[in-house]
N, C-alpha and C positions, 0 to 999 in steps of 0.2 A: 376533392379527398374525402372521404369519411374520417371519423375520428379516431377508427380505431385504425386502420393506416398509419393516419399522422401520428397516433400515439408510441405505436412500433415502430416507425422512423426516429423518432426523436429519443425512445426508448434504446435502439440501437448505434445510436452517434452519439450515445452516453454513456452506454456501453465501450466502444472502442476508445472513446477518452480516458475513461476511467485503466481499463489494459494497458494503454500506452503509459499512462500518468505510475502506474505499477511495476512498468517493465523499466520504467528508465528511473524509479526509487532502487530495486532490487538492483540494478546494474550501477549505482550509484552508492549504493553500499556496501556489495561487494570491492569497489574499486577502493570502498575508504579502509575497507577491512585489509585488504592487501598489504595500506601505505603504515597501516598501528602494526612497529615493533611492540611481540609481547601480548597481554592478555589485555580485554579492553575493562575497565571498572568501571561502572557502573555505580552511583547514588543511592541511595534507598529509597527517594522521588524518583529517581531515571527507572529502578524494576519498577515500583510500584504501576505507574505509568503503562511503561511494558504490560506487565503482567492482565491489567482492565482491558487493554485494545485484545492482547492474547485469548481475555476469557470468551469475550464475545467473537471473536473469528472461532472458538471452538478449540482452541489449544491448549 
């Protein structure tokens, strides 16, 4: 197996694992939001942390 094919195989499996983790976290987040009554209150450090990640995502 040449290195290009091996790299493609490894990166493909990593991508699949990351997509599965994201799907799990999105579902977990949705479930938790449904269990919370009212508005979720975030502290300033929590807002800043989410904003920094959101900026890196382009949101």
